[in-house]
C-alpha positions as CSV (number, residue, x, y, z in Angstrom):
1,M,25.1,51.5,12.2
2,P,22.3,54.1,11.5
3,V,18.8,53.3,12.8
4,T,17.3,53.4,9.2
5,A,19.8,50.8,8.0
6,Q,18.9,48.6,11.0
7,L,15.2,49.0,10.2
8,V,15.7,48.2,6.6
9,G,17.8,45.1,7.4
10,Q,15.2,43.9,9.9
11,E,12.4,44.4,7.4
12,A,14.3,42.5,4.7
13,S,14.9,39.7,7.2
14,S,11.2,39.6,8.1
15,Q,10.2,39.6,4.4
16,E,12.6,36.7,3.7
17,S,11.2,34.7,6.6
18,R,7.6,35.3,5.5
19,R,8.5,34.3,1.9
20,L,10.0,31.0,3.2
21,M,6.9,30.3,5.3
22,L,4.6,31.0,2.4
23,L,6.6,28.6,0.2
24,K,6.2,25.9,2.9
25,Q,2.5,26.5,3.0
26,L,2.3,26.3,-0.8
27,T,4.3,23.1,-1.0
28,S,2.1,21.5,1.7
29,L,-1.0,22.6,-0.2
30,R,0.4,21.2,-3.4
31,L,1.0,17.8,-1.7
32,L,-2.6,17.7,-0.4
33,L,-4.0,18.6,-3.8
34,R,-1.8,16.2,-5.7
35,E,-2.9,13.4,-3.4
36,G,-6.6,14.4,-3.6
37,L,-6.9,15.0,0.1
38,A,-9.2,17.5,1.8
39,V,-7.5,20.8,2.7
40,R,-9.9,22.0,5.4
41,G,-11.6,20.2,8.2
42,Y,-15.3,19.9,8.9
43,D,-17.0,22.8,10.8
44,N,-13.7,24.8,11.1
45,I,-12.0,21.9,12.9
46,E,-8.3,21.8,12.1
47,G,-7.9,20.5,8.6
48,N,-5.1,18.6,6.8
49,L,-3.3,21.7,5.7
50,E,-3.0,23.0,9.2
51,Q,-2.0,19.6,10.6
52,L,0.7,19.2,7.9
53,L,2.0,22.7,8.7
54,R,2.1,21.9,12.4
55,L,4.1,18.7,11.6
56,R,6.5,20.7,9.5
57,A,6.8,23.3,12.3
58,E,8.6,20.7,14.3
59,D,11.6,21.2,11.9
60,C,11.0,24.9,11.3
61,P,10.3,27.0,14.4
62,N,9.2,30.1,12.4
63,L,6.4,28.1,10.9
64,A,4.6,27.8,14.3
65,G,4.3,31.6,14.4
66,W,3.0,31.6,10.9
67,I,0.3,29.2,11.9
68,R,-0.6,31.1,15.0
69,D,-0.9,34.3,12.9
70,H,-3.4,32.6,10.7
71,K,-3.3,35.5,8.2
72,Y,-2.6,33.3,5.2
73,L,-4.6,30.3,6.3
74,S,-8.0,31.9,5.8
75,V,-10.5,30.2,3.5
76,D,-10.3,33.0,0.9
77,V,-6.5,33.0,0.8
78,V,-6.2,29.2,0.5
79,N,-9.0,29.1,-2.1
80,E,-7.1,31.7,-4.1
81,Q,-3.9,29.7,-3.9
82,I,-5.7,26.6,-5.1
83,A,-7.2,28.5,-8.0
84,I,-3.7,29.8,-9.0
85,M,-2.3,26.3,-8.9
86,S,-5.2,24.8,-10.9
87,N,-4.9,27.5,-13.5
88,S,-1.2,26.8,-13.8
89,V,-1.9,23.1,-14.3
90,L,-4.6,23.9,-16.9
91,R,-2.2,26.2,-18.8
92,A,0.4,23.5,-18.9
93,I,-2.1,20.9,-20.2
94,I,-3.4,23.4,-22.8
95,N,0.2,24.1,-24.0
96,D,0.8,20.3,-24.4
97,I,-2.4,20.0,-26.4
98,K,-1.4,22.9,-28.6
99,D,2.0,21.3,-29.2
100,A,0.3,18.1,-30.2
101,R,-2.0,20.1,-32.5
102,W,-4.7,17.5,-33.1
103,F,-7.2,16.5,-30.4
104,A,-10.5,14.9,-29.8
105,I,-13.3,16.1,-27.5
106,T,-15.2,14.0,-25.0
107,A,-18.2,15.7,-23.3
108,D,-20.9,14.4,-21.0
109,E,-23.4,15.9,-18.6
110,T,-23.7,14.5,-15.1
111,R,-25.7,15.3,-12.0
112,D,-23.8,15.9,-8.7
113,V,-24.9,14.9,-5.3
114,S,-26.9,18.2,-4.8
115,G,-28.8,17.5,-8.0
116,A,-27.2,20.2,-10.1
117,E,-26.3,19.4,-13.7
118,Q,-22.6,19.6,-14.7
119,F,-21.0,19.3,-18.1
120,T,-17.6,17.6,-18.3
121,V,-15.3,18.5,-21.1
122,C,-12.3,16.3,-21.7
123,V,-9.7,16.4,-24.4
124,R,-7.8,13.4,-25.8
125,W,-4.5,14.0,-27.6
126,V,-1.4,12.1,-28.5
127,S,2.1,13.4,-27.5
128,D,5.1,13.4,-29.9
129,R,6.2,10.2,-28.2
130,F,2.8,8.6,-29.2
131,I,1.5,8.5,-25.6
132,V,-2.3,8.9,-25.5
133,N,-3.4,11.5,-22.9
134,E,-6.9,12.4,-21.8
135,D,-7.3,15.5,-19.7
136,L,-10.3,17.0,-18.0
137,L,-10.5,20.7,-18.9
138,G,-13.3,21.4,-16.5
139,L,-16.7,20.8,-15.0
140,V,-19.2,23.5,-16.0
141,D,-22.6,24.1,-14.3
142,V,-25.3,24.1,-16.9
143,P,-28.9,25.3,-16.3
144,T,-30.3,22.9,-18.9
145,T,-29.0,20.0,-20.9
146,D,-30.6,20.9,-24.3
147,S,-28.3,20.8,-27.3
148,A,-28.1,24.6,-27.8
149,T,-26.8,25.1,-24.2
150,L,-24.3,22.3,-24.3
151,Y,-23.0,23.5,-27.7
152,S,-22.5,27.0,-26.3
153,V,-20.8,25.7,-23.2
154,L,-18.5,23.5,-25.3
155,E,-17.7,26.4,-27.7
156,D,-17.0,28.7,-24.7
157,V,-14.6,26.2,-23.1
158,L,-12.6,25.8,-26.4
159,I,-12.5,29.6,-26.8
160,R,-11.3,30.1,-23.2
161,C,-8.6,27.5,-23.7
162,N,-7.7,29.0,-27.1
163,L,-8.1,25.6,-28.8
164,L,-9.0,25.8,-32.4
165,I,-12.1,23.7,-33.4
166,D,-10.3,23.2,-36.8
167,N,-7.8,21.0,-35.0
168,C,-10.5,18.8,-33.5
169,R,-10.3,15.4,-35.1
170,G,-12.9,13.5,-33.0
171,Q,-15.9,14.0,-30.8
172,A,-17.6,11.7,-28.3
173,Y,-20.8,12.4,-26.4
174,D,-22.9,10.3,-24.1
175,G,-25.0,8.3,-26.5
176,A,-25.8,11.4,-28.6
């Protein structure tokens, strides 16, 4: 067998192995996110993601090398994976809302533990099976809580989600 064919075969095998390890990392990350568990530890101490991957490495020897390499376990890479997953969930929610057509908006501002103001935007809608759903579209940091700022944030969220205000059939705000 020619050397080039051997190299190509070895590279294809290596790519397939890395793809499988990445899928194991993504499924582990999805489990932690779905359960609402922390991904990373405190002060760079081994977090839940790494512990779960070490547990899974007992059944998959290639995963131990993946963890040692640490190339795809950096904060930036894991945060990007989380962002991709959250965008996928948000797109699915928005598609369900569009299928239902009519929706109501619930919005409220709140202060987080650091004292920063955040504006929550939720949408309530009814499925074709008459199941009432209420989904959080996001938390938006707002500099002030005056009506003009909150209106522009709400308008921006609806535009970004491609939800038509004409299909809004109800609004609820905190005592406003």
